[in-house]
C-alpha positions in Angstrom: -7.3 -38.4 22.1 -5.6 -38.1 18.6 -8.8 -37.4 16.8 -9.7 -34.6 19.4 -6.7 -32.8 18.7 -7.0 -32.8 15.0 -10.4 -31.3 15.2 -8.7 -28.3 17.2 -6.3 -28.0 14.5 -8.9 -28.1 11.9 -10.7 -25.5 13.5 -7.8 -23.4 14.2 -8.0 -20.2 12.0 -4.5 -17.9 11.3 -4.6 -14.4 10.9 -1.6 -13.0 8.8 -0.7 -9.6 10.5 1.9 -7.1 9.6 5.0 -7.4 12.0 5.6 -3.5 12.9 9.2 -4.3 13.8 9.8 -5.7 10.2 7.9 -3.2 7.9 10.1 -0.2 7.1 9.6 3.5 5.8 9.0 3.4 2.0 7.3 -0.1 2.0 3.8 -0.5 0.2 1.3 -2.6 1.8 -1.0 -4.1 -0.7 -4.6 -5.7 0.7 -5.8 -7.6 -1.9 -9.3 -8.9 -0.6 -11.2 -7.5 -3.3 -11.0 -7.1 -7.1 -9.4 -3.3 -6.6 -7.5 -3.9 -3.5 -6.2 -1.2 -1.3 -2.7 -0.1 -1.3 -0.9 1.9 2.1 2.7 3.4 2.5 4.8 2.9 5.6 6.1 6.5 6.1 7.8 6.1 9.6 8.0 3.3 12.1 4.7 1.6 12.8 2.8 4.0 10.8 0.9 3.4 7.5 -0.1 6.4 5.1 -3.2 5.9 3.1 -6.0 7.4 1.4 -9.4 6.4 2.7 -13.0 7.3 2.1 -12.5 9.6 5.1 -9.5 11.3 3.5 -5.6 11.1 3.3 -4.7 9.7 6.9 -2.4 7.5 9.2 -2.9 4.2 10.9 -0.7 2.1 12.7 1.1 -1.0 10.9 0.2 -3.5 13.6 -3.9 -3.0 12.9 -3.0 -4.5 9.3 -4.0 -8.3 9.1 -5.9 -10.6 6.4 -7.3 -14.0 7.3 -5.8 -15.5 4.0 -2.2 -15.2 3.3 -2.7 -14.5 -0.5 -4.4 -11.4 0.2 -1.6 -9.4 2.0 1.8 -8.5 0.0 4.5 -6.2 1.0 6.8 -4.4 -1.5 10.0 -2.7 -0.7 11.6 -0.2 -3.2 14.9 -2.1 -4.1 16.9 1.4 -4.0 18.1 3.8 -1.0 15.6 6.0 0.1 17.7 8.8 0.7 17.0 12.5 0.5 16.5 13.7 -2.9 17.8 16.4 -5.0 15.3 18.8 -3.2 16.9 17.6 0.1 13.6 15.9 1.2 12.8 12.3 2.4 9.9 10.3 0.9 7.8 10.4 3.8 7.9 14.3 3.7 5.8 14.1 0.7 3.4 12.1 2.1 3.1 14.1 5.4 2.5 17.2 3.2 -0.7 15.5 1.7 -2.0 14.5 5.2 -5.8 15.4 5.3 -6.4 15.7 1.8 -9.9 14.3 0.5 -10.3 11.1 -1.1 -11.4 10.9 -4.4 -14.1 8.1 -5.1 -14.8 9.0 -8.7 -11.3 8.7 -9.5 -10.6 5.3 -7.7 -13.8 4.2 -9.4 -12.7 5.2 -13.1 -9.1 3.7 -12.4 -10.8 0.4 -11.9 -12.5 0.5 -15.3 -10.4 -0.9 -18.4 -10.6 2.4 -20.2 -11.8 5.3 -18.6 -11.9 9.4 -19.4 -8.7 11.4 -18.4 -9.9 13.2 -15.3 -9.1 16.6 -14.5 -6.9 16.8 -10.9 -8.9 18.2 -8.0 -6.4 17.9 -5.1 -8.1 14.7 -3.9 -6.5 11.1 -4.3 -7.3 7.6 -4.2 -5.0 5.0 -2.4 -2.5 3.5 -5.3 -2.8 7.1 -7.0 -1.4 8.8 -3.9 1.6 6.4 -3.3 2.3 6.6 -7.1 2.5 10.4 -7.0 4.4 10.4 -3.7 7.2 8.2 -5.4 7.2 10.4 -8.6 7.3 13.9 -6.5 10.4 12.1 -4.7 12.0 11.5 -8.0 11.3 7.8 -8.7 8.6 6.5 -10.8 7.5 3.2 -9.7 5.4 2.6 -12.7 6.6 4.7 -15.6 4.0 3.2 -18.0 0.8 4.1 -16.0 -0.2 7.4 -15.2 -0.8 8.1 -11.4 -4.6 8.2 -11.8 -4.8 4.9 -13.4 -2.6 3.1 -11.1 -4.2 0.1 -9.2 -3.0 -1.4 -5.9 -2.3 -4.7 -8.0 -0.1 -2.7 -10.5 2.7 -2.2 -7.9 3.1 -6.3 -7.8 5.0 -5.8 -11.1 7.1 -2.8 -10.5 10.7 -3.8 -11.3 11.7 -1.0 -8.6 10.4 -2.8 -5.7 10.8 -6.0 -4.2 8.5 -8.8 -2.4 9.3 -8.6 1.3 6.2 -10.1 2.2 7.1 -13.4 4.2 9.7 -11.0 6.2 7.1 -8.5 7.1 4.2 -10.8 8.1 3.6 -13.1 11.1 1.0 -15.9 11.5 
């Protein structure tokens, strides 16, 4: 009866997944399930570019999901992503870094309230690489923070990014 259907509804668990048809190049996907979080950049249809312990690589958009809605956010640049003064697209800056190493030390230090400035060594962590890609493209999303200090949650407060999460998620 109605008690049985109420029980089924209570047991139903939602998964919030990115809709690959709605995530656009330039979108920043933020996974906020840990205190540090994770950030990835959509560089082309259905592909995210990200820094993981295995290095800088790509993964498919549709494989990104969270069990809780408040743990996934999508931010989109509120400026046109056209070729810059050097004649390059944003994705070209990401692709030039493909295969670089992950910087666990820098990622750990960025999470601390105050940390020493570390020397650039050609490796990156997730939010740092996204910040660097946009700077190289010609748009600093967080001008008050050095790229090696940017944490994924910092993108939530960027004035250059709009919240498009509701447009990009499906339950």
